[in-house]
C-alpha positions in Angstrom: 0.0 0.0 0.0 1.3 3.4 -1.0 1.0 6.1 1.7 0.6 9.8 1.0 3.1 12.3 2.3 0.5 13.6 4.8 -0.1 10.0 6.1 3.6 9.4 6.5 4.2 12.7 8.3 1.3 12.0 10.7 2.7 8.5 11.3 6.2 9.9 12.0 4.9 12.6 14.4 2.7 10.0 16.3 5.6 7.6 16.6 4.1 4.9 14.5 7.1 2.6 13.9 5.6 0.9 10.9 5.1 4.3 9.1 8.5 5.5 10.3 10.0 2.5 8.6 8.0 3.1 5.5 9.2 6.7 5.4 12.8 5.6 5.7 12.4 3.0 2.9 11.0 5.8 0.8 14.0 8.1 1.5 16.4 5.2 0.7 14.8 4.4 -2.6 16.6 5.5 -5.8 13.5 5.4 -8.0 12.7 8.9 -9.5 9.0 8.9 -8.3 10.1 7.9 -4.8 12.8 10.5 -4.7 10.2 13.2 -5.5 7.9 12.1 -2.6 10.9 11.7 -0.3 11.9 15.3 -1.0 8.4 16.4 -0.2 8.4 14.4 3.0 11.8 15.7 4.1 10.6 19.3 3.6 7.6 18.6 5.8 9.6 17.0 8.6 12.3 19.7 8.8 10.5 22.0 11.3 10.3 19.1 13.8 14.0 18.2 13.6 17.2 19.2 15.5 16.3 18.2 19.0 18.2 14.9 19.3 21.7 14.0 20.3 23.4 12.2 17.4 26.0 9.7 18.4 28.3 7.9 16.0 29.7 4.6 17.4 32.7 3.1 15.6 35.3 0.5 16.3 37.0 -2.5 14.7 34.8 -5.6 14.0 34.5 -7.5 17.3 34.8 -4.4 19.5 31.3 -5.0 20.7 29.5 -2.1 19.0 26.1 -3.8 18.9 26.3 -4.9 22.5 27.4 -1.4 23.5 24.5 0.2 21.6 21.9 -2.2 23.0 22.9 -1.7 26.6 23.6 2.0 26.3 20.2 2.4 24.6 18.5 0.6 27.4 20.3 2.8 29.9 19.1 6.0 28.1 15.5 4.7 28.0 15.8 4.0 31.7 16.7 7.7 32.1 13.5 8.7 30.3 14.9 9.0 26.7 13.7 7.6 23.4 16.4 5.9 21.3 16.7 5.3 17.6 19.5 3.1 16.3 20.6 3.2 12.7 22.8 0.2 12.2 24.6 0.4 8.9 25.3 -3.1 7.6 27.7 -4.1 4.9 25.8 -4.6 1.6 25.5 -7.8 -0.4 27.3 -7.3 -3.7 24.5 -9.2 -5.4 21.2 -7.6 -4.2 22.6 -4.6 -2.3 20.6 -5.6 0.8 21.8 -5.8 4.4 23.9 -8.8 5.3 24.0 -8.8 9.1 20.7 -7.4 10.2 21.6 -5.8 13.5 18.0 -6.0 14.7 18.7 -9.7 15.4 21.7 -8.7 17.5 19.8 -6.3 19.7 16.8 -8.4 20.7 16.4 -6.8 24.2 16.5 -3.3 22.9 14.1 -4.1 20.1 11.5 -5.1 22.7 11.6 -1.6 24.2 8.6 0.6 23.4 10.8 3.7 23.3 13.4 2.2 20.9 13.5 2.0 17.1 16.1 0.0 15.3 16.7 0.3 11.6 19.3 -1.9 9.8 20.3 -0.1 6.6 22.5 -1.4 3.8 25.6 0.7 3.1 25.0 0.0 -0.6 28.7 0.4 -1.2 28.8 3.9 0.1 32.2 4.8 1.7 32.6 6.3 5.1 30.9 3.6 7.1 27.5 5.2 6.7 24.7 4.8 4.1 24.2 7.6 1.6 20.8 8.5 3.2 21.8 8.2 6.9 21.6 11.9 7.4 18.1 12.1 5.9 17.0 9.0 8.0 18.2 10.9 11.1 15.8 13.7 10.2 12.9 11.3 10.2 13.9 9.9 13.5 14.2 13.3 15.0 10.8 14.3 13.8 9.5 11.2 15.4 10.7 12.5 18.8 13.7 10.3 19.4 16.1 11.9 21.9 19.2 9.9 21.1 20.1 8.6 17.6 22.9 6.0 17.7 24.6 5.3 14.4 26.6 2.0 14.4 29.1 2.1 11.5 30.3 -0.8 9.4 33.7 -1.0 10.9 37.0 1.0 11.1 38.7 2.2 8.0 40.4 5.4 6.9 37.1 6.7 5.4 35.2 5.6 8.5 35.7 9.0 10.1 33.1 10.5 7.7 30.6 9.4 10.3 31.8 12.4 12.3 30.4 14.6 9.6 26.8 13.8 10.6 27.0 13.3 14.3 27.3 15.5 17.5 29.5 12.9 19.3 32.0 10.5 17.8 32.6 7.6 20.1 35.4 5.1 19.5 35.1 1.6 21.0 38.6 0.1 21.6 39.5 -3.4 22.6 42.8 -4.5 24.0 45.0 -5.9 21.3 42.6 -4.8 18.6 45.1 -4.4 15.8 46.1 -0.8 16.3 49.4 -1.7 14.6 47.7 0.1 11.6 48.8 3.5 12.9 47.3 5.3 9.9 43.8 4.1 10.8 44.4 4.9 14.5 45.6 8.4 13.7 42.6 9.0 11.5 40.1 8.0 14.2 42.0 9.7 17.0 41.8 13.1 15.2 38.0 12.9 15.0 37.2 11.2 18.3 35.2 12.9 21.1 35.1 10.0 23.5 37.0 6.6 23.8 35.5 3.6 25.6 37.8 0.6 26.1 35.4 -2.3 26.0 35.5 -5.9 27.3 37.5 -5.0 30.4 37.5 -7.6 33.2 39.7 -8.6 36.1 42.0 -10.7 33.9 42.9 -7.8 31.6 42.3 -4.8 33.9 46.0 -3.8 34.2 46.5 -4.1 30.4 43.4 -1.9 30.0 44.9 0.7 32.3 48.1 0.6 30.3 46.2 1.0 27.0 44.3 3.9 28.5 47.6 5.6 29.4 49.0 5.0 25.9 45.9 6.5 24.3 46.0 9.5 26.5 49.6 10.1 25.6 48.8 9.8 21.9 45.9 12.3 22.3 48.4 14.8 23.8 50.1 15.0 20.4 46.9 15.6 18.4 45.4 19.1 18.3 42.1 19.2 20.2 39.0 18.9 18.0 37.0 21.0 20.5 38.4 23.8 22.6 38.3 23.1 26.4 37.5 19.4 25.8 40.0 16.7 26.8 38.9 13.5 25.2 38.0 11.1 28.0 39.3 7.5 27.8 36.9 5.3 29.8 37.2 1.7 30.9 34.3 -0.8 31.1 32.3 -3.7 29.7 29.2 -3.1 27.7 28.1 -6.8 28.2 28.0 -6.3 32.0 26.9 -2.7 31.9 30.1 -1.5 33.5 31.1 2.1 32.7 28.1 2.9 30.6 26.7 5.4 33.1 30.0 7.3 32.9 29.7 7.3 29.1 26.2 8.7 29.3 27.4 11.4 31.7 30.4 12.4 29.5 28.2 12.6 26.4 25.8 15.0 28.3 28.8 17.0 29.5 30.3 17.2 26.0 27.0 18.4 24.5 26.5 21.0 27.3 30.0 22.4 26.5 29.4 22.6 22.8 26.2 24.4 23.3 27.8 26.8 25.8 30.6 27.7 23.3 28.0 27.8 20.5 29.9 25.1 18.6 26.9 22.8 18.6 24.9 24.8 16.1 28.0 25.9 14.2 29.1 22.3 13.6 25.5 21.2 12.6 25.4 24.0 10.0 28.7 22.9 8.6 27.4 19.3 8.4 24.3 20.4 6.6 26.5 22.3 4.1 28.4 19.1 3.4 25.1 17.3 2.8 24.2 20.0 0.3 27.4 19.5 -1.6 26.9 15.8 -1.6 23.4 16.0 -3.1 24.5 18.6 -5.6 26.9 16.0 -7.0 24.2 13.3 -6.9 21.7 15.4 -8.8 24.3 16.5 -11.4 25.1 12.9 -12.1 21.4 12.1 -12.2 20.8 14.9 -14.8 23.7 13.6 -16.8 22.2 10.1 -17.1 19.1 11.6 -18.6 21.0 12.8 -21.6 22.4 10.1 -23.9 25.0 12.5 -25.4 26.2 13.6 -22.0 26.4 10.1 -20.7 28.5 9.1 -23.8 30.7 12.1 -23.2 31.1 11.1 -19.6 32.0 7.5 -20.4 34.5 8.6 -23.1 36.3 11.1 -20.8 36.3 8.4 -18.0 37.9 6.0 -20.5 40.5 8.6 -21.5 41.3 9.1 -17.8 41.5 5.4 -17.2 43.9 4.9 -20.1 45.9 8.0 -19.1 45.3 9.6 -22.5 45.6 12.8 -20.4 45.5 13.7 -16.7 42.3 12.6 -15.0 41.7 16.1 -13.7 41.9 17.4 -17.3 39.4 14.9 -18.5 37.1 15.8 -15.6 37.4 19.5 -16.5 36.6 18.9 -20.2 33.5 16.9 -19.3 32.2 19.5 -16.8 32.6 22.1 -19.6 30.5 20.0 -21.9 28.0 19.5 -19.1 27.6 23.2 -18.5 27.1 23.8 -22.2 25.0 20.7 -22.8 22.5 22.7 -24.9 25.3 23.0 -27.5 26.0 19.3 -27.6 
């Protein structure tokens, strides 16, 4: 059954999870007719957005991201908050759908009335997030969710792009988690707002303390992302709910600081500008595909770049010039 924009908006505002899911599916769709309605819906929800705390959760595979999000979400709900989880799954290369389905890994949180979990395929989009994650957040905010937790695919150099759509960037660390890849560690450390060393128990407590000390020393050599904020490095175990209350408090403290220094709105404005630039590129490519001559020109210049007939930047410039004068083609 197809729902009207008005029906979807009313469903979102009333917290109808089925209609919230339908709205997100609409926003994720690449069909032209769906994109048009999605734009109409996003325009309608905008006045009701901006009141949530957006938290990006990243870490190497096996760091316990799903367990952390599930128990942190339940803690937030116990504190009177509504929680939405956007779990970005790796995509199948065959049908582009989600492979893991995080909903099956957060069974207890899924039972909560004040929780909404949405596994979304990354569809090959780099940066550890799906290409419509930002727009999906807008829908969840309009539905009244106080915390939006984004679980990323895993750590990679491009994974830090999640910081471009969140208020808090949380890095889950495990002892002996392969940080020999210093480039990845450096990339994450430059973007991180909070570090939580997970899976700490009596057997590895001393190692965890040593790891915390090493991370703090490493942070001393990196320019602070936010003035007056020293990145906390916390110890705990998401599985046994140890240290999660401290994480909750530190997130609140960090958001309070950002609002006090007026950085909160400033950063969000910058993030919105980046989304604008992303969608400009998407719509330009979409317009290009509507013109056979432009698409042929695009493929030819791409082939020239691939074969190094000339510099790739030169081929890109030549194509853009043709695009801008497409009426003459």
